[in-house]
N, CA, C, O and the ligand as a Tripos MOL2 file, in Angstrom:
@<TRIPOS>MOLECULE
protein
  249   247    63     0     0
PROTEIN
NO_CHARGES

@<TRIPOS>ATOM
      1 N           0.7700   -1.1190    0.1040 N.3       1 MET1
      2 CA          0.0620    0.1380   -0.2020 C.3       1 MET1
      3 C           0.8500    1.2750    0.0010 C.2       1 MET1
      4 O           1.9780    1.2510    0.4930 O.2       1 MET1
      5 N           0.1430    2.4540   -0.4490 N.am      2 LYS2
      6 CA          1.0650    3.6240   -0.5120 C.3       2 LYS2
      7 C           0.1560    4.6550    0.2250 C.2       2 LYS2
      8 O          -1.0500    4.5280    0.4350 O.2       2 LYS2
      9 N           1.0130    5.7700    0.6030 N.am      3 ALA3
     10 CA          0.4500    6.7630    1.1470 C.3       3 ALA3
     11 C           0.5760    8.2140    0.4630 C.2       3 ALA3
     12 O           1.6500    8.7080    0.1210 O.2       3 ALA3
     13 N          -0.4860    8.7270    0.3400 N.am      4 CYS4
     14 CA         -0.3640   10.2110   -0.4720 C.3       4 CYS4
     15 C           0.2580   11.0880    0.4250 C.2       4 CYS4
     16 O          -0.0040   11.1960    1.6230 O.2       4 CYS4
     17 N           1.3440   11.8930   -0.4080 N.am      5 ARG5
     18 CA          2.0510   13.0220    0.3610 C.3       5 ARG5
     19 C           1.0990   14.1370    0.5690 C.2       5 ARG5
     20 O           1.1620   14.7630    1.6280 O.2       5 ARG5
     21 N           0.3520   14.4050   -0.1980 N.am      6 ARG6
     22 CA         -0.5710   15.5190   -0.0920 C.3       6 ARG6
     23 C          -1.6030   15.3380    1.0340 C.2       6 ARG6
     24 O          -1.6900   16.1880    1.9200 O.2       6 ARG6
     25 N          -2.3030   14.3620    1.0180 N.am      7 CYS7
     26 CA         -3.3610   14.1980    2.1270 C.3       7 CYS7
     27 C          -3.3890   13.2560    3.0800 C.2       7 CYS7
     28 O          -4.2300   13.1230    3.9690 O.2       7 CYS7
     29 N          -2.0850   12.3650    2.7830 N.am      8 ARG8
     30 CA         -1.9020   11.2850    3.8750 C.3       8 ARG8
     31 C          -2.6470    9.9500    3.8530 C.2       8 ARG8
     32 O          -2.3370    8.9920    4.5600 O.2       8 ARG8
     33 N          -3.6800    9.9720    2.9580 N.am      9 THR9
     34 CA         -4.7080    8.8760    2.6420 C.3       9 THR9
     35 C          -3.7520    7.7470    2.1590 C.2       9 THR9
     36 O          -2.9160    7.8780    1.2640 O.2       9 THR9
     37 N          -4.0550    6.3300    3.0620 N.am     10 ILE10
     38 CA         -3.6360    5.1040    2.4970 C.3      10 ILE10
     39 C          -4.3370    4.6020    1.2770 C.2      10 ILE10
     40 O          -5.5680    4.5900    1.2880 O.2      10 ILE10
     41 N          -3.6090    4.1400    0.1110 N.am     11 ASN11
     42 CA         -4.1760    3.8430   -1.0200 C.3      11 ASN11
     43 C          -3.7520    2.3190   -1.1000 C.2      11 ASN11
     44 O          -2.5710    1.9760   -1.0590 O.2      11 ASN11
     45 N          -4.7590    1.4750   -1.2120 N.am     12 HIS12
     46 CA         -4.5530    0.1580   -1.0920 C.3      12 HIS12
     47 C          -4.1470   -0.5710   -2.7940 C.2      12 HIS12
     48 O          -3.4270   -1.5230   -3.0940 O.2      12 HIS12
     49 N          -4.8250    0.2020   -3.4920 N.am     13 ASP13
     50 CA         -4.7570   -0.4820   -4.9820 C.3      13 ASP13
     51 C          -3.7560    0.0310   -5.7040 C.2      13 ASP13
     52 O          -3.7840    1.1400   -6.2380 O.2      13 ASP13
     53 N          -2.5920   -0.9730   -5.7530 N.am     14 LYS14
     54 CA         -1.3840   -0.8690   -6.3220 C.3      14 LYS14
     55 C          -1.4330   -0.6800   -7.9580 C.2      14 LYS14
     56 O          -0.4230   -0.3650   -8.5890 O.2      14 LYS14
     57 N          -2.5530   -0.8770   -8.5000 N.am     15 ASN15
     58 CA         -2.6050   -0.7120   -9.6690 C.3      15 ASN15
     59 C          -2.9220    0.7140  -10.2250 C.2      15 ASN15
     60 O          -2.6710    1.0390  -11.3850 O.2      15 ASN15
     61 N          -3.5170    1.5680   -9.2600 N.am     16 ASN16
     62 CA         -4.0290    2.8550   -9.3060 C.3      16 ASN16
     63 C          -3.0040    3.9550   -8.9870 C.2      16 ASN16
     64 O          -2.8290    4.2540   -7.8060 O.2      16 ASN16
     65 N          -2.3790    4.5200   -9.8670 N.am     17 PRO17
     66 CA         -1.1750    5.4010   -9.6060 C.3      17 PRO17
     67 C          -1.7110    6.9790   -8.9650 C.2      17 PRO17
     68 O          -1.0170    7.9730   -8.7530 O.2      17 PRO17
     69 N          -3.1220    6.7990   -8.7640 N.am     18 ARG18
     70 CA         -3.6170    7.9430   -8.2310 C.3      18 ARG18
     71 C          -4.0800    8.0270   -6.6990 C.2      18 ARG18
     72 O          -4.4580    6.9310   -6.2840 O.2      18 ARG18
     73 N          -4.1300    8.8840   -5.9220 N.am     19 CYS19
     74 CA         -4.6640    8.9630   -4.5630 C.3      19 CYS19
     75 C          -6.2460    9.0090   -4.9230 C.2      19 CYS19
     76 O          -6.8020    9.8270   -5.6570 O.2      19 CYS19
     77 N          -6.8760    7.8380   -4.1640 N.am     20 GLU20
     78 CA         -8.3260    7.7480   -4.2830 C.3      20 GLU20
     79 C          -9.2110    9.0040   -3.8650 C.2      20 GLU20
     80 O         -10.2190    9.4120   -4.4420 O.2      20 GLU20
     81 N          -8.6300    9.4930   -2.7860 N.am     21 ARG21
     82 CA         -9.0620   10.8090   -2.1800 C.3      21 ARG21
     83 C          -8.9770   12.1060   -2.9260 C.2      21 ARG21
     84 O          -9.9780   12.7300   -3.2790 O.2      21 ARG21
     85 N          -7.7380   12.4920   -3.1540 N.am     22 CYS22
     86 CA         -7.4360   13.8100   -3.8730 C.3      22 CYS22
     87 C          -6.9970   14.0150   -5.2340 C.2      22 CYS22
     88 O          -6.9090   15.0990   -5.8110 O.2      22 CYS22
     89 N          -6.7060   12.7650   -5.7320 N.am     23 ASN23
     90 CA         -6.3350   12.3420   -7.0430 C.3      23 ASN23
     91 C          -4.7770   12.5960   -7.2190 C.2      23 ASN23
     92 O          -4.3210   12.4090   -8.3470 O.2      23 ASN23
     93 N          -4.1070   12.9150   -6.4310 N.am     24 SER24
     94 CA         -2.6330   13.2790   -6.5470 C.3      24 SER24
     95 C          -2.0520   11.9810   -7.1950 C.2      24 SER24
     96 O          -2.5630   10.8720   -7.0350 O.2      24 SER24
     97 N          -0.9450   12.2240   -7.9370 N.am     25 THR25
     98 CA         -0.0030   11.2010   -8.2200 C.3      25 THR25
     99 C           1.1490   10.9820   -7.0840 C.2      25 THR25
    100 O           1.8170    9.9480   -7.0890 O.2      25 THR25
    101 N           1.3340   11.9380   -6.1770 N.am     26 ASP26
    102 CA          2.4470   11.9320   -5.3970 C.3      26 ASP26
    103 C           2.3410   11.0730   -4.1990 C.2      26 ASP26
    104 O           2.1580   11.4870   -3.0540 O.2      26 ASP26
    105 N           2.5040    9.5510   -4.6490 N.am     27 LEU27
    106 CA          2.2160    8.6200   -3.7140 C.3      27 LEU27
    107 C           3.7520    7.9550   -3.2500 C.2      27 LEU27
    108 O           4.7320    8.0030   -3.9930 O.2      27 LEU27
    109 N           3.7600    7.3320   -1.8850 N.am     28 THR28
    110 CA          5.0290    6.9370   -1.5210 C.3      28 THR28
    111 C           4.9220    5.8370   -0.8880 C.2      28 THR28
    112 O           3.8640    5.7250   -0.2690 O.2      28 THR28
    113 N           5.8270    4.7560   -0.8020 N.am     29 VAL29
    114 CA          5.5760    3.5120    0.0770 C.3      29 VAL29
    115 C           6.4370    3.9500    1.3480 C.2      29 VAL29
    116 O           6.3750    3.2490    2.3590 O.2      29 VAL29
    117 N           7.1120    4.9120    1.3270 N.am     30 ASP30
    118 CA          8.1590    5.4470    2.5400 C.3      30 ASP30
    119 C           7.3420    6.1960    3.5080 C.2      30 ASP30
    120 O           7.3670    7.4260    3.5580 O.2      30 ASP30
    121 N           6.6070    5.4500    4.2880 N.am     31 PHE31
    122 CA          5.8170    5.9740    5.3640 C.3      31 PHE31
    123 C           5.7210    5.1000    6.4130 C.2      31 PHE31
    124 O           5.9070    3.9050    6.1800 O.2      31 PHE31
    125 N           5.3980    5.5620    7.8220 N.am     32 SER32
    126 CA          5.3310    4.7270    8.9580 C.3      32 SER32
    127 C           4.0360    4.8870    9.6770 C.2      32 SER32
    128 O           3.5510    6.0170    9.7440 O.2      32 SER32
    129 N           3.4520    3.9180   10.1980 N.am     33 GLY33
    130 CA          2.2900    4.1510   11.2100 C.3      33 GLY33
    131 C           1.0700    4.4830   10.3120 C.2      33 GLY33
    132 O           1.0910    5.3550    9.4440 O.2      33 GLY33
    133 N          -0.1540    3.5820   10.6530 N.am     34 VAL34
    134 CA         -1.3160    3.9450   10.0440 C.3      34 VAL34
    135 C          -2.2650    4.2030   11.0890 C.2      34 VAL34
    136 O          -2.3580    3.4240   12.0380 O.2      34 VAL34
    137 N          -3.0390    5.3190   10.9880 N.am     35 VAL35
    138 CA         -4.2360    5.7710   11.8560 C.3      35 VAL35
    139 C          -5.5630    5.6860   11.0990 C.2      35 VAL35
    140 O          -5.7660    6.0540    9.9420 O.2      35 VAL35
    141 N          -6.4130    5.1460   11.9400 N.am     36 TYR36
    142 CA         -7.9370    5.1040   11.2810 C.3      36 TYR36
    143 C          -8.5990    6.3650   12.1610 C.2      36 TYR36
    144 O          -8.6520    6.4330   13.3890 O.2      36 TYR36
    145 N          -9.1050    7.3790   11.1590 N.am     37 ILE37
    146 CA         -9.8260    8.4210   11.8320 C.3      37 ILE37
    147 C         -11.4090    8.1810   11.5520 C.2      37 ILE37
    148 O         -11.8470    8.2550   10.4040 O.2      37 ILE37
    149 N         -12.0530    7.9570   12.4110 N.am     38 ILE38
    150 CA        -13.5670    7.5120   12.5010 C.3      38 ILE38
    151 C         -14.4200    8.9430   12.4770 C.2      38 ILE38
    152 O         -15.2550    9.3190   11.6540 O.2      38 ILE38
    153 N         -13.9710    9.5320   13.5380 N.am     39 ASP39
    154 CA        -14.7320   10.8500   13.6450 C.3      39 ASP39
    155 C         -13.8880   12.0120   13.8600 C.2      39 ASP39
    156 O         -13.5380   12.2820   15.0090 O.2      39 ASP39
    157 N         -13.4680   12.8390   12.7230 N.am     40 PRO40
    158 CA        -12.3430   13.8920   12.7790 C.3      40 PRO40
    159 C         -12.8540   14.9560   13.7080 C.2      40 PRO40
    160 O         -12.0050   15.6970   14.2040 O.2      40 PRO40
    161 N         -13.9770   15.1200   13.9810 N.am     41 GLU41
    162 CA        -14.4240   16.3310   14.6800 C.3      41 GLU41
    163 C         -13.9370   16.0400   16.2090 C.2      41 GLU41
    164 O         -13.5190   16.9990   16.8590 O.2      41 GLU41
    165 N         -13.9720   14.9980   16.6860 N.am     42 THR42
    166 CA        -13.3540   14.3670   18.0660 C.3      42 THR42
    167 C         -12.1850   13.9200   18.2160 C.2      42 THR42
    168 O         -11.7770   13.6310   19.3410 O.2      42 THR42
    169 N         -11.5400   13.8000   17.2830 N.am     43 SER43
    170 CA        -10.2530   13.1560   17.1250 C.3      43 SER43
    171 C          -9.0620   13.9980   17.2850 C.2      43 SER43
    172 O          -8.8800   14.8880   16.4540 O.2      43 SER43
    173 N          -8.2010   13.8290   18.2720 N.am     44 GLU44
    174 CA         -7.1050   14.9320   18.6300 C.3      44 GLU44
    175 C          -6.2750   14.5960   17.3420 C.2      44 GLU44
    176 O          -5.8500   15.4970   16.6190 O.2      44 GLU44
    177 N          -6.0580   13.2600   17.0780 N.am     45 ILE45
    178 CA         -4.7420   13.1720   15.9940 C.3      45 ILE45
    179 C          -5.2660   13.6810   14.5910 C.2      45 ILE45
    180 O          -4.4720   14.2910   13.8750 O.2      45 ILE45
    181 N          -6.5440   13.4630   14.1670 N.am     46 ALA46
    182 CA         -7.2980   14.2770   13.1810 C.3      46 ALA46
    183 C          -6.8970   15.7750   13.2610 C.2      46 ALA46
    184 O          -6.6430   16.3720   12.2150 O.2      46 ALA46
    185 N          -6.8430   16.2830   14.2290 N.am     47 LYS47
    186 CA         -6.7340   17.9290   14.5680 C.3      47 LYS47
    187 C          -5.2800   18.0980   14.2440 C.2      47 LYS47
    188 O          -4.9690   18.9030   13.3660 O.2      47 LYS47
    189 N          -4.2960   17.3590   14.9210 N.am     48 LYS48
    190 CA         -3.0690   17.2690   14.6970 C.3      48 LYS48
    191 C          -2.5870   17.4020   13.0320 C.2      48 LYS48
    192 O          -1.9570   18.2910   12.4600 O.2      48 LYS48
    193 N          -3.1390   16.1900   12.5590 N.am     49 LEU49
    194 CA         -2.7640   15.9600   11.1490 C.3      49 LEU49
    195 C          -3.5210   16.8270   10.1110 C.2      49 LEU49
    196 O          -3.2830   16.7770    8.9040 O.2      49 LEU49
    197 N          -4.3760   17.5590   10.6350 N.am     50 GLN50
    198 CA         -5.2690   18.4820    9.9590 C.3      50 GLN50
    199 C          -6.0310   17.6780    8.9150 C.2      50 GLN50
    200 O          -6.0390   18.0520    7.7420 O.2      50 GLN50
    201 N          -6.7340   16.4770    9.3510 N.am     51 ILE51
    202 CA         -7.4940   15.6910    8.6410 C.3      51 ILE51
    203 C          -8.9980   16.0680    8.8910 C.2      51 ILE51
    204 O          -9.4870   16.2680   10.0030 O.2      51 ILE51
    205 N          -9.6800   16.1370    7.6500 N.am     52 GLU52
    206 CA        -11.1570   16.7030    7.9690 C.3      52 GLU52
    207 C         -12.2290   15.5450    7.6020 C.2      52 GLU52
    208 O         -13.4350   15.6360    7.8290 O.2      52 GLU52
    209 N         -11.6020   14.4750    7.0140 N.am     53 GLU53
    210 CA        -12.6390   13.4730    6.3390 C.3      53 GLU53
    211 C         -12.0270   12.0500    7.2100 C.2      53 GLU53
    212 O         -10.8420   11.8760    7.4940 O.2      53 GLU53
    213 N         -13.0290   11.2240    7.4990 N.am     54 PRO54
    214 CA        -12.9980    9.9380    8.0310 C.3      54 PRO54
    215 C         -12.1020    9.1270    6.9670 C.2      54 PRO54
    216 O         -12.2390    9.3110    5.7580 O.2      54 PRO54
    217 N         -11.1570    8.1980    7.5140 N.am     55 GLY55
    218 CA        -10.3840    7.3250    6.4610 C.3      55 GLY55
    219 C          -9.0870    6.7560    7.3140 C.2      55 GLY55
    220 O          -8.9760    6.8010    8.5390 O.2      55 GLY55
    221 N          -8.2710    6.2870    6.5100 N.am     56 GLU56
    222 CA         -7.1990    5.6770    6.6910 C.3      56 GLU56
    223 C          -5.9920    6.5010    6.3920 C.2      56 GLU56
    224 O          -5.7770    6.9630    5.2720 O.2      56 GLU56
    225 N          -5.1720    6.6830    7.4710 N.am     57 TYR57
    226 CA         -4.1460    7.7950    7.1500 C.3      57 TYR57
    227 C          -2.6790    7.2840    7.5110 C.2      57 TYR57
    228 O          -2.5060    6.4530    8.4030 O.2      57 TYR57
    229 N          -1.6020    7.8440    6.7440 N.am     58 ALA58
    230 CA         -0.3050    7.5430    7.2250 C.3      58 ALA58
    231 C           0.0520    8.6390    8.3050 C.2      58 ALA58
    232 O          -0.3590    9.7940    8.1960 O.2      58 ALA58
    233 N           0.9380    8.1590    9.4830 N.am     59 LEU59
    234 CA          1.0560    8.9580   10.4890 C.3      59 LEU59
    235 C           2.4320    9.8190   10.0390 C.2      59 LEU59
    236 O           2.4930   11.0460   10.1090 O.2      59 LEU59
    237 N           3.3650    9.0820    9.6350 N.am     60 LYS60
    238 CA          4.5800    9.7900    9.2980 C.3      60 LYS60
    239 C           4.9020    9.4750    7.7470 C.2      60 LYS60
    240 O           4.8200    8.3070    7.3670 O.2      60 LYS60
    241 N           5.2880   10.5510    6.7960 N.am     61 ILE61
    242 CA          5.5670   10.3140    5.6250 C.3      61 ILE61
    243 C           7.1330   11.1670    5.2610 C.2      61 ILE61
    244 O           7.3660   12.3660    5.4130 O.2      61 ILE61
    245 N           7.7790   10.4130    4.8970 N.am     62 ARG62
    246 CA          9.1900   10.9610    4.5000 C.3      62 ARG62
    247 C           9.2640   11.5080    3.1440 C.2      62 ARG62
    248 O          10.3240   11.9680    2.7200 O.2      62 ARG62
    249 ZN         -4.2750   12.1820   -1.4810 Zn       63 ZN63
@<TRIPOS>BOND
     1     1     2 1
     2     2     3 1
     3     3     4 2
     4     3     5 am
     5     5     6 1
     6     6     7 1
     7     7     8 2
     8     7     9 am
     9     9    10 1
    10    10    11 1
    11    11    12 2
    12    11    13 am
    13    13    14 1
    14    14    15 1
    15    15    16 2
    16    15    17 am
    17    17    18 1
    18    18    19 1
    19    19    20 2
    20    19    21 am
    21    21    22 1
    22    22    23 1
    23    23    24 2
    24    23    25 am
    25    25    26 1
    26    26    27 1
    27    27    28 2
    28    27    29 am
    29    29    30 1
    30    30    31 1
    31    31    32 2
    32    31    33 am
    33    33    34 1
    34    34    35 1
    35    35    36 2
    36    35    37 am
    37    37    38 1
    38    38    39 1
    39    39    40 2
    40    39    41 am
    41    41    42 1
    42    42    43 1
    43    43    44 2
    44    43    45 am
    45    45    46 1
    46    46    47 1
    47    47    48 2
    48    47    49 am
    49    49    50 1
    50    50    51 1
    51    51    52 2
    52    51    53 am
    53    53    54 1
    54    54    55 1
    55    55    56 2
    56    55    57 am
    57    57    58 1
    58    58    59 1
    59    59    60 2
    60    59    61 am
    61    61    62 1
    62    62    63 1
    63    63    64 2
    64    63    65 am
    65    65    66 1
    66    66    67 1
    67    67    68 2
    68    67    69 am
    69    69    70 1
    70    70    71 1
    71    71    72 2
    72    71    73 am
    73    73    74 1
    74    74    75 1
    75    75    76 2
    76    75    77 am
    77    77    78 1
    78    78    79 1
    79    79    80 2
    80    79    81 am
    81    81    82 1
    82    82    83 1
    83    83    84 2
    84    83    85 am
    85    85    86 1
    86    86    87 1
    87    87    88 2
    88    87    89 am
    89    89    90 1
    90    90    91 1
    91    91    92 2
    92    91    93 am
    93    93    94 1
    94    94    95 1
    95    95    96 2
    96    95    97 am
    97    97    98 1
    98    98    99 1
    99    99   100 2
   100    99   101 am
   101   101   102 1
   102   102   103 1
   103   103   104 2
   104   103   105 am
   105   105   106 1
   106   106   107 1
   107   107   108 2
   108   107   109 am
   109   109   110 1
   110   110   111 1
   111   111   112 2
   112   111   113 am
   113   113   114 1
   114   114   115 1
   115   115   116 2
   116   115   117 am
   117   117   118 1
   118   118   119 1
   119   119   120 2
   120   119   121 am
   121   121   122 1
   122   122   123 1
   123   123   124 2
   124   123   125 am
   125   125   126 1
   126   126   127 1
   127   127   128 2
   128   127   129 am
   129   129   130 1
   130   130   131 1
   131   131   132 2
   132   131   133 am
   133   133   134 1
   134   134   135 1
   135   135   136 2
   136   135   137 am
   137   137   138 1
   138   138   139 1
   139   139   140 2
   140   139   141 am
   141   141   142 1
   142   142   143 1
   143   143   144 2
   144   143   145 am
   145   145   146 1
   146   146   147 1
   147   147   148 2
   148   147   149 am
   149   149   150 1
   150   150   151 1
   151   151   152 2
   152   151   153 am
   153   153   154 1
   154   154   155 1
   155   155   156 2
   156   155   157 am
   157   157   158 1
   158   158   159 1
   159   159   160 2
   160   159   161 am
   161   161   162 1
   162   162   163 1
   163   163   164 2
   164   163   165 am
   165   165   166 1
   166   166   167 1
   167   167   168 2
   168   167   169 am
   169   169   170 1
   170   170   171 1
   171   171   172 2
   172   171   173 am
   173   173   174 1
   174   174   175 1
   175   175   176 2
   176   175   177 am
   177   177   178 1
   178   178   179 1
   179   179   180 2
   180   179   181 am
   181   181   182 1
   182   182   183 1
   183   183   184 2
   184   183   185 am
   185   185   186 1
   186   186   187 1
   187   187   188 2
   188   187   189 am
   189   189   190 1
   190   190   191 1
   191   191   192 2
   192   191   193 am
   193   193   194 1
   194   194   195 1
   195   195   196 2
   196   195   197 am
   197   197   198 1
   198   198   199 1
   199   199   200 2
   200   199   201 am
   201   201   202 1
   202   202   203 1
   203   203   204 2
   204   203   205 am
   205   205   206 1
   206   206   207 1
   207   207   208 2
   208   207   209 am
   209   209   210 1
   210   210   211 1
   211   211   212 2
   212   211   213 am
   213   213   214 1
   214   214   215 1
   215   215   216 2
   216   215   217 am
   217   217   218 1
   218   218   219 1
   219   219   220 2
   220   219   221 am
   221   221   222 1
   222   222   223 1
   223   223   224 2
   224   223   225 am
   225   225   226 1
   226   226   227 1
   227   227   228 2
   228   227   229 am
   229   229   230 1
   230   230   231 1
   231   231   232 2
   232   231   233 am
   233   233   234 1
   234   234   235 1
   235   235   236 2
   236   235   237 am
   237   237   238 1
   238   238   239 1
   239   239   240 2
   240   239   241 am
   241   241   242 1
   242   242   243 1
   243   243   244 2
   244   243   245 am
   245   245   246 1
   246   246   247 1
   247   247   248 2
@<TRIPOS>SUBSTRUCTURE
     1 MET1         2 RESIDUE 1 A MET
     2 LYS2         6 RESIDUE 1 A LYS
     3 ALA3        10 RESIDUE 1 A ALA
     4 CYS4        14 RESIDUE 1 A CYS
     5 ARG5        18 RESIDUE 1 A ARG
     6 ARG6        22 RESIDUE 1 A ARG
     7 CYS7        26 RESIDUE 1 A CYS
     8 ARG8        30 RESIDUE 1 A ARG
     9 THR9        34 RESIDUE 1 A THR
    10 ILE10       38 RESIDUE 1 A ILE
    11 ASN11       42 RESIDUE 1 A ASN
    12 HIS12       46 RESIDUE 1 A HIS
    13 ASP13       50 RESIDUE 1 A ASP
    14 LYS14       54 RESIDUE 1 A LYS
    15 ASN15       58 RESIDUE 1 A ASN
    16 ASN16       62 RESIDUE 1 A ASN
    17 PRO17       66 RESIDUE 1 A PRO
    18 ARG18       70 RESIDUE 1 A ARG
    19 CYS19       74 RESIDUE 1 A CYS
    20 GLU20       78 RESIDUE 1 A GLU
    21 ARG21       82 RESIDUE 1 A ARG
    22 CYS22       86 RESIDUE 1 A CYS
    23 ASN23       90 RESIDUE 1 A ASN
    24 SER24       94 RESIDUE 1 A SER
    25 THR25       98 RESIDUE 1 A THR
    26 ASP26      102 RESIDUE 1 A ASP
    27 LEU27      106 RESIDUE 1 A LEU
    28 THR28      110 RESIDUE 1 A THR
    29 VAL29      114 RESIDUE 1 A VAL
    30 ASP30      118 RESIDUE 1 A ASP
    31 PHE31      122 RESIDUE 1 A PHE
    32 SER32      126 RESIDUE 1 A SER
    33 GLY33      130 RESIDUE 1 A GLY
    34 VAL34      134 RESIDUE 1 A VAL
    35 VAL35      138 RESIDUE 1 A VAL
    36 TYR36      142 RESIDUE 1 A TYR
    37 ILE37      146 RESIDUE 1 A ILE
    38 ILE38      150 RESIDUE 1 A ILE
    39 ASP39      154 RESIDUE 1 A ASP
    40 PRO40      158 RESIDUE 1 A PRO
    41 GLU41      162 RESIDUE 1 A GLU
    42 THR42      166 RESIDUE 1 A THR
    43 SER43      170 RESIDUE 1 A SER
    44 GLU44      174 RESIDUE 1 A GLU
    45 ILE45      178 RESIDUE 1 A ILE
    46 ALA46      182 RESIDUE 1 A ALA
    47 LYS47      186 RESIDUE 1 A LYS
    48 LYS48      190 RESIDUE 1 A LYS
    49 LEU49      194 RESIDUE 1 A LEU
    50 GLN50      198 RESIDUE 1 A GLN
    51 ILE51      202 RESIDUE 1 A ILE
    52 GLU52      206 RESIDUE 1 A GLU
    53 GLU53      210 RESIDUE 1 A GLU
    54 PRO54      214 RESIDUE 1 A PRO
    55 GLY55      218 RESIDUE 1 A GLY
    56 GLU56      222 RESIDUE 1 A GLU
    57 TYR57      226 RESIDUE 1 A TYR
    58 ALA58      230 RESIDUE 1 A ALA
    59 LEU59      234 RESIDUE 1 A LEU
    60 LYS60      238 RESIDUE 1 A LYS
    61 ILE61      242 RESIDUE 1 A ILE
    62 ARG62      246 RESIDUE 1 A ARG
    63 ZN63       249 GROUP 0 **** ****
């Protein structure tokens, strides 16, 4: 799986060169940690990472 450098979304479809959320092609396998955001409104991690939509995100992207 790959993480999007723009929005941090985890993309599972390795045949798709684009991020499923923001359509960016700037994806990388060089990330660590995965976080599931269920409710961005109440999640401290979501606020810290500036995530506004529920989903699966990379914690650290190099
Ligand atoms: Zn993205």
